[in-house]
PLY file of the C-alpha trace (Angstrom):
ply
format ascii 1.0
element vertex 200
property float x
property float y
property float z
element edge 199
property int vertex1
property int vertex2
end_header
-11.81 -11.64 1.11
-9.42 -8.82 2.59
-7.22 -6.30 1.03
-6.00 -2.85 1.82
-5.45 0.22 -0.36
-2.55 1.99 -1.01
-2.00 5.32 -2.80
-0.83 8.81 -2.74
-3.21 10.97 -0.11
-2.77 14.43 -1.07
-5.48 15.03 -3.73
-6.64 11.44 -4.12
-10.55 11.81 -3.61
-10.94 8.52 -5.01
-9.39 6.55 -2.32
-12.14 6.56 -0.02
-14.87 5.93 -2.65
-13.15 2.80 -3.56
-13.03 1.90 0.16
-16.69 2.20 0.40
-17.38 0.22 -2.78
-14.91 -2.58 -1.27
-16.99 -2.61 1.89
-20.21 -2.74 0.13
-18.97 -5.71 -1.82
-18.52 -7.41 1.22
-14.48 -7.09 1.02
-12.93 -6.16 4.36
-10.47 -3.11 4.01
-7.65 -3.60 6.79
-6.36 -0.08 5.68
-7.12 2.93 5.73
-9.40 2.18 8.76
-11.01 5.47 8.57
-14.11 6.54 6.41
-12.59 9.59 5.16
-9.76 12.25 5.44
-8.37 13.60 8.51
-7.05 17.09 8.36
-4.45 18.00 10.44
-2.02 21.30 10.38
-3.18 21.70 6.67
-2.57 18.46 5.38
-4.84 15.29 4.73
-4.34 12.15 6.53
-5.79 8.58 5.91
-5.53 8.22 10.06
-5.74 10.41 12.91
-2.09 11.68 14.05
-3.12 12.83 17.20
-4.27 9.22 18.20
-1.95 7.08 16.06
1.86 7.31 14.81
3.15 7.10 11.17
4.92 4.16 12.50
1.93 2.15 14.00
-0.19 2.94 10.83
2.36 1.88 8.27
3.23 -1.23 10.47
-0.47 -2.36 10.45
-0.82 -1.69 6.90
2.49 -3.47 5.71
1.51 -6.56 7.92
-2.05 -6.49 6.32
-0.48 -6.77 2.55
1.07 -10.20 3.78
-2.36 -11.50 5.17
-4.54 -10.22 2.35
-6.00 -11.82 -0.60
-4.45 -8.90 -2.90
-3.33 -5.45 -3.00
-5.37 -2.32 -4.31
-3.62 0.78 -5.62
-5.66 3.63 -5.89
-3.64 6.01 -7.76
-6.45 8.20 -9.30
-4.66 11.96 -8.87
-6.90 14.37 -10.71
-3.95 16.68 -11.61
-1.73 13.58 -12.36
-3.58 10.52 -13.31
-1.56 7.19 -12.12
0.60 9.21 -9.67
2.78 6.76 -7.46
5.01 8.17 -4.54
7.60 6.37 -2.96
5.41 4.85 -0.28
2.75 3.63 -2.64
5.56 1.89 -4.45
6.92 0.39 -1.67
3.34 -1.28 -0.78
3.50 -2.52 -4.42
6.89 -4.13 -3.97
5.74 -5.78 -0.60
2.89 -6.96 -2.39
5.02 -8.49 -5.10
7.36 -10.27 -2.66
4.24 -11.79 -1.19
3.11 -12.78 -4.50
-0.30 -11.20 -3.93
-2.49 -10.22 -6.92
-2.04 -6.37 -7.40
-4.84 -3.96 -8.72
-4.52 -0.69 -10.01
-6.70 1.91 -10.82
-4.17 3.61 -13.31
-1.04 2.86 -15.29
1.59 4.07 -12.89
3.39 7.12 -13.44
6.28 7.82 -10.78
7.24 10.53 -8.65
10.87 11.47 -8.73
11.21 10.13 -5.27
10.76 6.61 -6.78
14.22 5.27 -7.04
15.34 3.38 -10.21
15.07 0.02 -9.20
11.93 0.33 -7.65
10.60 1.87 -10.59
12.15 -0.43 -13.18
11.05 -3.70 -11.02
7.23 -2.46 -10.81
7.17 -1.26 -14.52
8.42 -4.48 -15.63
5.75 -6.50 -13.72
2.72 -4.11 -14.64
1.44 -6.86 -17.44
0.96 -9.17 -14.53
-1.06 -6.71 -12.39
-4.97 -6.01 -13.03
-5.70 -2.34 -14.43
-9.28 -1.79 -13.20
-10.82 1.69 -12.84
-12.64 0.73 -9.47
-14.18 4.02 -9.03
-16.33 3.74 -11.96
-17.47 0.39 -11.11
-20.38 -0.96 -9.22
-20.12 -2.98 -5.88
-21.42 -5.65 -7.62
-19.06 -5.37 -10.50
-16.14 -4.89 -8.27
-17.06 -8.07 -6.47
-17.16 -10.33 -9.68
-13.94 -8.67 -10.91
-11.93 -9.45 -7.74
-13.25 -12.86 -7.36
-11.70 -13.73 -10.69
-8.30 -13.13 -9.53
-6.23 -15.78 -8.87
-4.81 -16.65 -5.33
-1.09 -15.89 -6.13
1.03 -14.35 -8.90
4.58 -15.11 -9.25
6.57 -11.98 -10.12
9.72 -14.06 -11.03
11.91 -12.23 -8.45
15.17 -13.57 -8.21
17.06 -13.54 -4.99
18.96 -10.32 -5.18
15.55 -8.31 -5.96
13.75 -10.10 -3.03
16.76 -9.44 -0.65
16.49 -5.60 -1.94
12.83 -5.14 -1.42
13.11 -7.10 2.18
16.06 -4.31 2.69
13.88 -1.64 1.73
11.00 -2.36 4.03
13.41 -2.56 6.92
14.95 0.68 6.04
11.62 2.34 5.87
10.58 1.11 9.53
14.06 2.22 10.73
13.41 5.55 9.21
10.23 6.06 11.16
11.77 5.28 14.36
14.17 8.53 13.77
15.08 10.35 16.06
14.85 8.26 19.10
13.33 10.62 21.51
10.64 9.20 23.84
10.58 5.90 25.88
7.41 5.15 23.63
10.07 5.19 20.68
12.25 2.97 22.50
9.71 0.31 22.81
8.80 0.55 19.26
12.39 -0.14 18.14
12.23 -3.22 19.82
9.36 -3.99 18.23
10.57 -3.06 14.69
13.37 -5.58 15.32
10.98 -8.66 16.17
8.56 -7.45 13.22
11.39 -6.83 10.35
11.61 -10.59 9.45
8.07 -11.05 9.33
7.95 -8.20 6.73
10.71 -10.01 4.65
0 1
1 2
2 3
3 4
4 5
5 6
6 7
7 8
8 9
9 10
10 11
11 12
12 13
13 14
14 15
15 16
16 17
17 18
18 19
19 20
20 21
21 22
22 23
23 24
24 25
25 26
26 27
27 28
28 29
29 30
30 31
31 32
32 33
33 34
34 35
35 36
36 37
37 38
38 39
39 40
40 41
41 42
42 43
43 44
44 45
45 46
46 47
47 48
48 49
49 50
50 51
51 52
52 53
53 54
54 55
55 56
56 57
57 58
58 59
59 60
60 61
61 62
62 63
63 64
64 65
65 66
66 67
67 68
68 69
69 70
70 71
71 72
72 73
73 74
74 75
75 76
76 77
77 78
78 79
79 80
80 81
81 82
82 83
83 84
84 85
85 86
86 87
87 88
88 89
89 90
90 91
91 92
92 93
93 94
94 95
95 96
96 97
97 98
98 99
99 100
100 101
101 102
102 103
103 104
104 105
105 106
106 107
107 108
108 109
109 110
110 111
111 112
112 113
113 114
114 115
115 116
116 117
117 118
118 119
119 120
120 121
121 122
122 123
123 124
124 125
125 126
126 127
127 128
128 129
129 130
130 131
131 132
132 133
133 134
134 135
135 136
136 137
137 138
138 139
139 140
140 141
141 142
142 143
143 144
144 145
145 146
146 147
147 148
148 149
149 150
150 151
151 152
152 153
153 154
154 155
155 156
156 157
157 158
158 159
159 160
160 161
161 162
162 163
163 164
164 165
165 166
166 167
167 168
168 169
169 170
170 171
171 172
172 173
173 174
174 175
175 176
176 177
177 178
178 179
179 180
180 181
181 182
182 183
183 184
184 185
185 186
186 187
187 188
188 189
189 190
190 191
191 192
192 193
193 194
194 195
195 196
196 197
197 198
198 199
């Protein structure tokens, strides 16, 4: 089985604990690929920003959702349990679009950066997601729980909702390419035009 972990980075001490337990349960974790937080300019990252761009990391993350067996959201923030920021919410929308089972470690509590459409669509579908406190389970328990997940989940998205999600994904990657300042970015701009249909 293959998955990836989404979740707010700052203050999320459980994220890499969950990653470790998933790997120990013989579940491949496509993202994040690092074994711990990287401190850079006073902030924590789940990748080395001196080696990879945010665009490259997010592209890998979102494409991995489409190819995964299920999607894990680790939203165990000590100061605000269940916290979901916009990028985490976008990850959830992508998993819904691809009909992936979604595992939440805590009931969502949304950041003010999450727009009304996204917040309401996720909230309406929380009953179709699995609420599992993964940090508290052993790797064996996690394996048994995740083995029992269905292969696909119908989130009953209508055509309009699907189109809006696809538009948000494309907008996210367009935003990551701004401003266009280097030849490398120009190359990435050509890539995102080829990749965007695959994300929809």
